[in-house]
N, C-alpha and C positions, 0 to 999 in steps of 0.2 A: 472472491480468497477464502472465506472461512468453508463453501463447499467443496471450494479444490482442494484445501488442509483436510477435509475428512476423507477423501476421495485416498488420500497419500496416506494417509495414516492407515486405512481399512488395507489396502494393498499389500500397507508393511505388515499388518497382524498377519494378514494370508499366507506371506511368503514365510515367515517366521511360523507360521502352524503347518504349512508345509515341510521347512526344514527337520521340524522335530521329528516329525512324523515319519523320515528317513532316518534320522536317527534313532529313533524306538524300533523300526523297524531291520536295523542292521543288528542292533543290539539283542533281538529276537532273531535273530539268525544263526545257521550250525554255531561260526567259533563264539559268536558271544552267549551261545548258548551253554558251550560247554566253556567257560570260562565261569559261568554262574554256578553251575557245578560243582565245578574245581572249589569254588569259597567254598560252597555246602559240605565238602569234604573236610575241609580244611577243621572248622569245626565237628564236624561228627564224633570223634574218640571223646568229648567230653559227654554228648547229649545222652550217650548208653548209659554212661554211670551215673542217670539218677532219673529221669525220664523214663529211658529207650527201654525197664527192664524193674520198673517200678519205685515210687515214688522212698526215701529212705525217711528214719524219723531221730531222734535222742540217741535212742541205744543202739542204731548203728554206729551212730559218728561214738559216740564212748566204747563199743568195740574195738574198733577202726584206731581208736588214738591207743586203749589199753595192751592190743594186743600187737601193736608195732616195738613199742619197750620189751614186752614180752620173749619176742619174737628174734627181736638184736641180743640178746641176753643166749637165750637158750642156743644162738648161732657160738657168740663168743665163748660158751662152753664147750662147743663144738670143737670149735679152731683149739682149744687149750686141749684137748684127748688127741687130738691128732701124734705131738710131741710126748703127750706124760702117760698114754695108758702103753701098760703090760698086755693087756687083752685084746686078739685081735676083734672078737666079739664087740668089746665097748667102743674100738674105734670106726667097727661099721655101722654100728648103729648111730656113735656120733657123725657121721657121713649123713647118714641116709637123713637123719633131723636135720644138718643143717641143708643137705638139696631140697630136702618140701618145705622149709621155714622159708627160706631166704626167699623163693618168687614171689610168697605171699606178704613180705613184707612190700616190695614193690607193688603189689595190688591192693593194699591196702592204704596204702600212700596216694596213687592215683583215685583210691575214691575220694579219700579226704580233700586233695585239690580240689576235685572235678563238685562238690560240695560249698567250694568256699570254706570252708575247715584247716586250720594249723594242720601240720604234720608235726608230731613229738623231735623233739629235736635230740639228738646221739648225743651219745655219752655216756658213761658208765653212771653218775647219778641220775639222767633224765627218765624220768619214772619211777623213780625205786620207792618212791614214798607208798604208796600201796601193795609194798611187799607180802605184808602178811596177809593181804586177801587173795593175789593172785597167784602166790604163790614162787611171787617172784625173791632171788638172791639178795640177802643186804650186800653192800660194799667189802665188809667185814669177809664174808662167805666167799665173796668170787677173790678176794685177796688168798684165803685159805686155799682154796682152790687149785689157783695158782701158784703155791709154793710147795703141792703135792707132786708127788711122782711114784709111778708104778703103781703097787697095789692098794697101796693108800690114794692114791689117786682117784684109782675106778671105784673101790667102796663111798667116797666123799662124792664122785661124779654120780652114779648112780643113783644114789640116796639125795642128793640135790636134784637131779632132774626129775626122781619121782613125784618128788614136792612141787617143782613149777609144773609139769606135764599136770600136775591135779590141778592146780591153779588155773589152766589155760582151760581144762576140760569144763571149770567149772564157769569161766568168762563164755567160752562157747556153746553151753546150755542157755545161760541167761540170751545169749544175741538171739537161739532159734525160739525163745516163747517171747521176746519183745521187739525183737527188730519186728521191721520189713520189708526191705530192699534183701530181694530173693538170694542175690550174687553172695551178698553178707551173710546169712540166713545157709547157703550154701557149703560155704565154705565153715561155716561152724559146726553143720553134721561132719563134714571131709577131719575137723578138728578133733572130734568129739571120737568118731571111730581109730582113727588114724593112732591117736596119741594115749587112745585107752589099752589099745593092743601092745603098744611100746612101752605100759606102763608096767602090764602084763609080764611082758619080757625082761622089764631090768628088775625086776623083783624076782625073777627065777634066776636070773646073773647074780643078784646079791647073792640068795640062797646057794649059790654054788662054791660064795666066794669061801 
């Protein structure tokens, strides 16, 4: 009896192994392989954000967390210009600032999410604590800008945006020297170039006022 049971057990084990082999073969076939690749695709957007283009460091995180509220405030200021300015040049400049910085907010937020970091909250009070270092406007300065119109708005907008851009350039230069994540360093380089040019342009407009 014992020998008979042993044979039955052995036969059952062989049958189980055969079944497993069939299942594995099916998974490795055309359709199963395709499903496996689809699974990899779902995780691929976050992979390049950290490992794919180099590791990030604390400076990269600080850059993203600082630049998001900084850009948001610049976009808010640019939105005000569309209805309060009397200068076609200021209106054009404000539209260009918004067009450049809006997409960067999304990119910076995506990096933070992929790194497992918190994205700064939206809102006027969020992130303004470092305004003296980064060139951000205080809530009082933003209120002043909101209440202005015409030539007075143009002067206030240009003066504030010059200060704002100078802060962004400073933050970007720090990222260029201390950061490790190549896409962030590349963005920082673009910010230094584009916003330095806009500072020159705004100072010229202030001279014309």
